[in-house]
PDB file as gemmi writes it, atoms N, CA and C in Angstrom:
CRYST1    1.000    1.000    1.000  90.00  90.00  90.00 P 1                      
ATOM      1  N   MET A   1      29.741  22.018 -67.425  1.00  0.00           N  
ATOM      2  CA  MET A   1      28.297  21.940 -68.353  1.00  0.00           C  
ATOM      3  C   MET A   1      27.084  21.367 -67.399  1.00  0.00           C  
ATOM      4  N   SER A   2      27.550  20.516 -66.712  1.00  0.00           N  
ATOM      5  CA  SER A   2      26.464  19.692 -65.578  1.00  0.00           C  
ATOM      6  C   SER A   2      26.089  20.792 -64.514  1.00  0.00           C  
ATOM      7  N   SER A   3      27.034  21.772 -64.141  1.00  0.00           N  
ATOM      8  CA  SER A   3      26.511  22.560 -63.293  1.00  0.00           C  
ATOM      9  C   SER A   3      25.537  23.519 -63.986  1.00  0.00           C  
ATOM     10  N   ALA A   4      25.927  23.839 -65.202  1.00  0.00           N  
ATOM     11  CA  ALA A   4      24.970  24.944 -65.934  1.00  0.00           C  
ATOM     12  C   ALA A   4      23.617  24.438 -66.112  1.00  0.00           C  
ATOM     13  N   LEU A   5      23.485  23.050 -66.495  1.00  0.00           N  
ATOM     14  CA  LEU A   5      22.394  22.122 -66.653  1.00  0.00           C  
ATOM     15  C   LEU A   5      21.435  22.152 -65.539  1.00  0.00           C  
ATOM     16  N   GLY A   6      22.380  21.243 -64.838  1.00  0.00           N  
ATOM     17  CA  GLY A   6      21.662  21.127 -63.280  1.00  0.00           C  
ATOM     18  C   GLY A   6      21.521  22.162 -62.589  1.00  0.00           C  
ATOM     19  N   ILE A   7      22.600  22.785 -61.953  1.00  0.00           N  
ATOM     20  CA  ILE A   7      22.327  23.784 -61.034  1.00  0.00           C  
ATOM     21  C   ILE A   7      21.659  25.285 -61.171  1.00  0.00           C  
ATOM     22  N   LEU A   8      22.034  25.785 -62.103  1.00  0.00           N  
ATOM     23  CA  LEU A   8      21.508  26.785 -62.888  1.00  0.00           C  
ATOM     24  C   LEU A   8      20.121  26.547 -63.353  1.00  0.00           C  
ATOM     25  N   LYS A   9      19.912  25.468 -63.995  1.00  0.00           N  
ATOM     26  CA  LYS A   9      18.682  24.961 -64.695  1.00  0.00           C  
ATOM     27  C   LYS A   9      18.849  25.553 -66.542  1.00  0.00           C  
ATOM     28  N   TRP A  10      19.957  25.465 -66.671  1.00  0.00           N  
ATOM     29  CA  TRP A  10      19.971  26.613 -68.316  1.00  0.00           C  
ATOM     30  C   TRP A  10      19.266  25.693 -69.323  1.00  0.00           C  
ATOM     31  N   SER A  11      19.221  25.600 -70.183  1.00  0.00           N  
ATOM     32  CA  SER A  11      18.896  25.051 -71.182  1.00  0.00           C  
ATOM     33  C   SER A  11      20.397  25.012 -71.924  1.00  0.00           C  
ATOM     34  N   PRO A  12      20.173  23.710 -73.045  1.00  0.00           N  
ATOM     35  CA  PRO A  12      21.809  23.662 -73.247  1.00  0.00           C  
ATOM     36  C   PRO A  12      22.067  24.913 -74.748  1.00  0.00           C  
ATOM     37  N   ASN A  13      20.871  25.623 -75.030  1.00  0.00           N  
ATOM     38  CA  ASN A  13      21.284  26.500 -76.206  1.00  0.00           C  
ATOM     39  C   ASN A  13      21.588  27.939 -75.111  1.00  0.00           C  
ATOM     40  N   THR A  14      20.973  28.112 -74.241  1.00  0.00           N  
ATOM     41  CA  THR A  14      21.878  28.749 -73.498  1.00  0.00           C  
ATOM     42  C   THR A  14      23.045  28.771 -72.580  1.00  0.00           C  
ATOM     43  N   PHE A  15      23.377  27.661 -72.274  1.00  0.00           N  
ATOM     44  CA  PHE A  15      24.865  27.309 -72.219  1.00  0.00           C  
ATOM     45  C   PHE A  15      25.758  27.635 -73.318  1.00  0.00           C  
ATOM     46  N   TRP A  16      25.437  27.217 -74.373  1.00  0.00           N  
ATOM     47  CA  TRP A  16      26.334  26.877 -75.434  1.00  0.00           C  
ATOM     48  C   TRP A  16      26.303  28.584 -75.967  1.00  0.00           C  
ATOM     49  N   GLN A  17      25.169  29.249 -75.657  1.00  0.00           N  
ATOM     50  CA  GLN A  17      25.488  30.850 -76.188  1.00  0.00           C  
ATOM     51  C   GLN A  17      25.759  31.603 -75.164  1.00  0.00           C  
ATOM     52  N   ALA A  18      26.157  31.438 -73.753  1.00  0.00           N  
ATOM     53  CA  ALA A  18      26.754  32.100 -72.484  1.00  0.00           C  
ATOM     54  C   ALA A  18      28.175  32.394 -72.514  1.00  0.00           C  
ATOM     55  N   THR A  19      28.873  33.327 -72.716  1.00  0.00           N  
ATOM     56  CA  THR A  19      30.037  33.857 -72.649  1.00  0.00           C  
ATOM     57  C   THR A  19      30.739  33.065 -70.804  1.00  0.00           C  
ATOM     58  N   PHE A  20      31.666  33.228 -71.143  1.00  0.00           N  
ATOM     59  CA  PHE A  20      32.737  32.263 -69.824  1.00  0.00           C  
ATOM     60  C   PHE A  20      32.374  33.304 -68.501  1.00  0.00           C  
ATOM     61  N   TYR A  21      32.463  35.025 -68.899  1.00  0.00           N  
ATOM     62  CA  TYR A  21      31.979  35.670 -67.769  1.00  0.00           C  
ATOM     63  C   TYR A  21      30.351  35.350 -67.327  1.00  0.00           C  
ATOM     64  N   GLU A  22      29.790  35.352 -68.057  1.00  0.00           N  
ATOM     65  CA  GLU A  22      28.358  35.025 -67.915  1.00  0.00           C  
ATOM     66  C   GLU A  22      28.070  33.995 -66.935  1.00  0.00           C  
ATOM     67  N   TYR A  23      28.782  32.832 -67.306  1.00  0.00           N  
ATOM     68  CA  TYR A  23      28.475  31.694 -66.711  1.00  0.00           C  
ATOM     69  C   TYR A  23      29.265  31.852 -65.284  1.00  0.00           C  
ATOM     70  N   THR A  24      30.467  32.328 -65.045  1.00  0.00           N  
ATOM     71  CA  THR A  24      30.953  32.360 -63.906  1.00  0.00           C  
ATOM     72  C   THR A  24      30.013  33.300 -62.992  1.00  0.00           C  
ATOM     73  N   ALA A  25      30.099  34.744 -63.222  1.00  0.00           N  
ATOM     74  CA  ALA A  25      28.772  35.256 -62.768  1.00  0.00           C  
ATOM     75  C   ALA A  25      27.549  34.633 -62.113  1.00  0.00           C  
ATOM     76  N   ALA A  26      27.044  33.782 -63.015  1.00  0.00           N  
ATOM     77  CA  ALA A  26      26.089  33.420 -62.665  1.00  0.00           C  
ATOM     78  C   ALA A  26      25.922  31.948 -61.658  1.00  0.00           C  
ATOM     79  N   MET A  27      27.149  31.373 -61.376  1.00  0.00           N  
ATOM     80  CA  MET A  27      27.636  30.537 -60.547  1.00  0.00           C  
ATOM     81  C   MET A  27      28.113  31.134 -59.108  1.00  0.00           C  
ATOM     82  N   LYS A  28      28.406  32.340 -59.348  1.00  0.00           N  
ATOM     83  CA  LYS A  28      29.027  33.068 -57.895  1.00  0.00           C  
ATOM     84  C   LYS A  28      27.537  33.760 -57.439  1.00  0.00           C  
ATOM     85  N   GLY A  29      26.650  34.013 -58.144  1.00  0.00           N  
ATOM     86  CA  GLY A  29      25.485  34.392 -57.702  1.00  0.00           C  
ATOM     87  C   GLY A  29      24.825  33.329 -57.163  1.00  0.00           C  
ATOM     88  N   HIS A  30      24.527  32.287 -57.620  1.00  0.00           N  
ATOM     89  CA  HIS A  30      24.062  31.090 -56.971  1.00  0.00           C  
ATOM     90  C   HIS A  30      24.643  30.469 -55.785  1.00  0.00           C  
ATOM     91  N   LEU A  31      25.975  30.418 -55.778  1.00  0.00           N  
ATOM     92  CA  LEU A  31      26.766  30.197 -54.646  1.00  0.00           C  
ATOM     93  C   LEU A  31      26.561  31.049 -53.179  1.00  0.00           C  
ATOM     94  N   VAL A  32      26.631  32.269 -53.698  1.00  0.00           N  
ATOM     95  CA  VAL A  32      26.023  33.171 -52.631  1.00  0.00           C  
ATOM     96  C   VAL A  32      24.699  33.089 -52.140  1.00  0.00           C  
ATOM     97  N   SER A  33      23.944  32.766 -53.086  1.00  0.00           N  
ATOM     98  CA  SER A  33      22.253  32.806 -52.347  1.00  0.00           C  
ATOM     99  C   SER A  33      22.155  31.209 -51.662  1.00  0.00           C  
ATOM    100  N   GLN A  34      23.358  30.591 -51.923  1.00  0.00           N  
ATOM    101  CA  GLN A  34      23.079  29.703 -51.436  1.00  0.00           C  
ATOM    102  C   GLN A  34      24.194  29.759 -49.869  1.00  0.00           C  
ATOM    103  N   GLY A  35      24.420  30.699 -49.422  1.00  0.00           N  
ATOM    104  CA  GLY A  35      25.382  30.990 -48.153  1.00  0.00           C  
ATOM    105  C   GLY A  35      26.713  30.751 -48.278  1.00  0.00           C  
ATOM    106  N   VAL A  36      26.991  30.410 -49.518  1.00  0.00           N  
ATOM    107  CA  VAL A  36      28.923  30.419 -49.567  1.00  0.00           C  
ATOM    108  C   VAL A  36      29.483  31.640 -49.984  1.00  0.00           C  
ATOM    109  N   GLU A  37      30.761  31.886 -48.881  1.00  0.00           N  
ATOM    110  CA  GLU A  37      31.274  33.305 -48.711  1.00  0.00           C  
ATOM    111  C   GLU A  37      32.296  32.967 -49.832  1.00  0.00           C  
ATOM    112  N   ILE A  38      32.236  34.336 -50.715  1.00  0.00           N  
ATOM    113  CA  ILE A  38      33.103  33.997 -52.040  1.00  0.00           C  
ATOM    114  C   ILE A  38      34.481  35.295 -51.271  1.00  0.00           C  
ATOM    115  N   LYS A  39      35.357  34.796 -50.948  1.00  0.00           N  
ATOM    116  CA  LYS A  39      36.631  35.143 -51.037  1.00  0.00           C  
ATOM    117  C   LYS A  39      37.749  35.895 -52.466  1.00  0.00           C  
ATOM    118  N   SER A  40      38.127  37.269 -52.107  1.00  0.00           N  
ATOM    119  CA  SER A  40      38.898  37.090 -53.459  1.00  0.00           C  
ATOM    120  C   SER A  40      40.136  36.459 -53.460  1.00  0.00           C  
ATOM    121  N   PRO A  41      40.499  36.540 -54.416  1.00  0.00           N  
ATOM    122  CA  PRO A  41      41.615  35.579 -54.685  1.00  0.00           C  
ATOM    123  C   PRO A  41      43.101  36.260 -54.168  1.00  0.00           C  
ATOM    124  N   MET A  42      44.195  35.378 -53.634  1.00  0.00           N  
ATOM    125  CA  MET A  42      45.381  35.566 -53.277  1.00  0.00           C  
ATOM    126  C   MET A  42      45.890  36.521 -53.897  1.00  0.00           C  
ATOM    127  N   SER A  43      46.620  37.284 -53.151  1.00  0.00           N  
ATOM    128  CA  SER A  43      47.284  38.495 -53.967  1.00  0.00           C  
ATOM    129  C   SER A  43      48.828  37.895 -54.321  1.00  0.00           C  
ATOM    130  N   ARG A  44      49.543  38.281 -55.491  1.00  0.00           N  
ATOM    131  CA  ARG A  44      51.131  37.774 -55.307  1.00  0.00           C  
ATOM    132  C   ARG A  44      51.945  37.776 -53.958  1.00  0.00           C  
ATOM    133  N   ASP A  45      52.011  38.786 -53.294  1.00  0.00           N  
ATOM    134  CA  ASP A  45      52.835  38.954 -52.654  1.00  0.00           C  
ATOM    135  C   ASP A  45      52.295  37.834 -51.595  1.00  0.00           C  
ATOM    136  N   GLU A  46      51.394  37.509 -50.971  1.00  0.00           N  
ATOM    137  CA  GLU A  46      50.825  36.431 -50.119  1.00  0.00           C  
ATOM    138  C   GLU A  46      51.008  35.256 -50.735  1.00  0.00           C  
ATOM    139  N   TYR A  47      51.278  35.054 -52.183  1.00  0.00           N  
ATOM    140  CA  TYR A  47      51.740  33.760 -52.562  1.00  0.00           C  
ATOM    141  C   TYR A  47      52.918  33.765 -52.321  1.00  0.00           C  
ATOM    142  N   LEU A  48      54.079  34.524 -52.783  1.00  0.00           N  
ATOM    143  CA  LEU A  48      55.235  34.257 -52.691  1.00  0.00           C  
ATOM    144  C   LEU A  48      55.930  34.000 -51.397  1.00  0.00           C  
ATOM    145  N   THR A  49      55.128  34.838 -49.608  1.00  0.00           N  
ATOM    146  CA  THR A  49      55.084  34.539 -48.930  1.00  0.00           C  
ATOM    147  C   THR A  49      54.966  33.439 -48.085  1.00  0.00           C  
ATOM    148  N   LEU A  50      53.951  32.319 -48.809  1.00  0.00           N  
ATOM    149  CA  LEU A  50      53.630  31.301 -48.418  1.00  0.00           C  
ATOM    150  C   LEU A  50      54.609  30.556 -48.981  1.00  0.00           C  
ATOM    151  N   LYS A  51      54.548  30.642 -50.098  1.00  0.00           N  
ATOM    152  CA  LYS A  51      55.533  29.798 -51.264  1.00  0.00           C  
ATOM    153  C   LYS A  51      57.413  29.778 -50.344  1.00  0.00           C  
ATOM    154  N   ALA A  52      57.539  30.989 -49.503  1.00  0.00           N  
ATOM    155  CA  ALA A  52      58.965  31.134 -49.103  1.00  0.00           C  
ATOM    156  C   ALA A  52      58.635  30.412 -47.687  1.00  0.00           C  
ATOM    157  N   GLU A  53      57.606  30.601 -46.927  1.00  0.00           N  
ATOM    158  CA  GLU A  53      57.515  30.010 -45.606  1.00  0.00           C  
ATOM    159  C   GLU A  53      57.642  28.170 -45.862  1.00  0.00           C  
ATOM    160  N   ASP A  54      56.702  27.599 -46.877  1.00  0.00           N  
ATOM    161  CA  ASP A  54      56.820  26.146 -47.123  1.00  0.00           C  
ATOM    162  C   ASP A  54      58.063  25.734 -47.464  1.00  0.00           C  
ATOM    163  N   ALA A  55      58.847  26.350 -48.360  1.00  0.00           N  
ATOM    164  CA  ALA A  55      60.033  25.988 -48.711  1.00  0.00           C  
ATOM    165  C   ALA A  55      61.169  25.981 -47.924  1.00  0.00           C  
ATOM    166  N   ALA A  56      61.137  26.892 -46.386  1.00  0.00           N  
ATOM    167  CA  ALA A  56      61.444  26.887 -45.355  1.00  0.00           C  
ATOM    168  C   ALA A  56      61.472  25.735 -44.458  1.00  0.00           C  
ATOM    169  N   LYS A  57      59.953  25.277 -44.649  1.00  0.00           N  
ATOM    170  CA  LYS A  57      59.619  24.171 -43.659  1.00  0.00           C  
ATOM    171  C   LYS A  57      60.396  22.972 -44.378  1.00  0.00           C  
ATOM    172  N   THR A  58      60.337  22.785 -45.792  1.00  0.00           N  
ATOM    173  CA  THR A  58      60.327  21.493 -46.274  1.00  0.00           C  
ATOM    174  C   THR A  58      61.892  21.589 -46.851  1.00  0.00           C  
ATOM    175  N   LYS A  59      63.151  21.504 -46.129  1.00  0.00           N  
ATOM    176  CA  LYS A  59      64.295  21.860 -47.238  1.00  0.00           C  
ATOM    177  C   LYS A  59      64.273  21.032 -47.970  1.00  0.00           C  
ATOM    178  N   ARG A  60      64.314  21.363 -49.104  1.00  0.00           N  
ATOM    179  CA  ARG A  60      64.240  20.773 -50.219  1.00  0.00           C  
ATOM    180  C   ARG A  60      65.781  20.481 -50.634  1.00  0.00           C  
ATOM    181  N   MET A  61      66.464  19.654 -51.366  1.00  0.00           N  
ATOM    182  CA  MET A  61      67.777  19.030 -51.712  1.00  0.00           C  
ATOM    183  C   MET A  61      68.061  20.429 -53.055  1.00  0.00           C  
ATOM    184  N   PRO A  62      69.148  20.593 -53.180  1.00  0.00           N  
ATOM    185  CA  PRO A  62      68.971  21.581 -54.479  1.00  0.00           C  
ATOM    186  C   PRO A  62      69.153  20.728 -55.858  1.00  0.00           C  
ATOM    187  N   ASN A  63      68.829  21.771 -56.814  1.00  0.00           N  
ATOM    188  CA  ASN A  63      68.935  21.047 -58.517  1.00  0.00           C  
ATOM    189  C   ASN A  63      70.590  20.113 -58.524  1.00  0.00           C  
ATOM    190  N   ALA A  64      70.694  18.963 -58.607  1.00  0.00           N  
ATOM    191  CA  ALA A  64      72.075  18.830 -59.050  1.00  0.00           C  
ATOM    192  C   ALA A  64      72.012  19.014 -60.681  1.00  0.00           C  
TER     193      ALA A  64                                                      
END                                                                             
């Protein structure tokens, strides 16, 4: 809520009437206007690859 009222300068009424998607789009727009690079989320395959690499690095004890 503080980001909507402070950064976006929305009124409380605007904030409470906005949907999650409107708020998210407004924040993304603000971040892009400030020069922040918005990256797409990690794919499931990328996540599973990183998870497997991490598991190989940190040889965990099997569940007892």
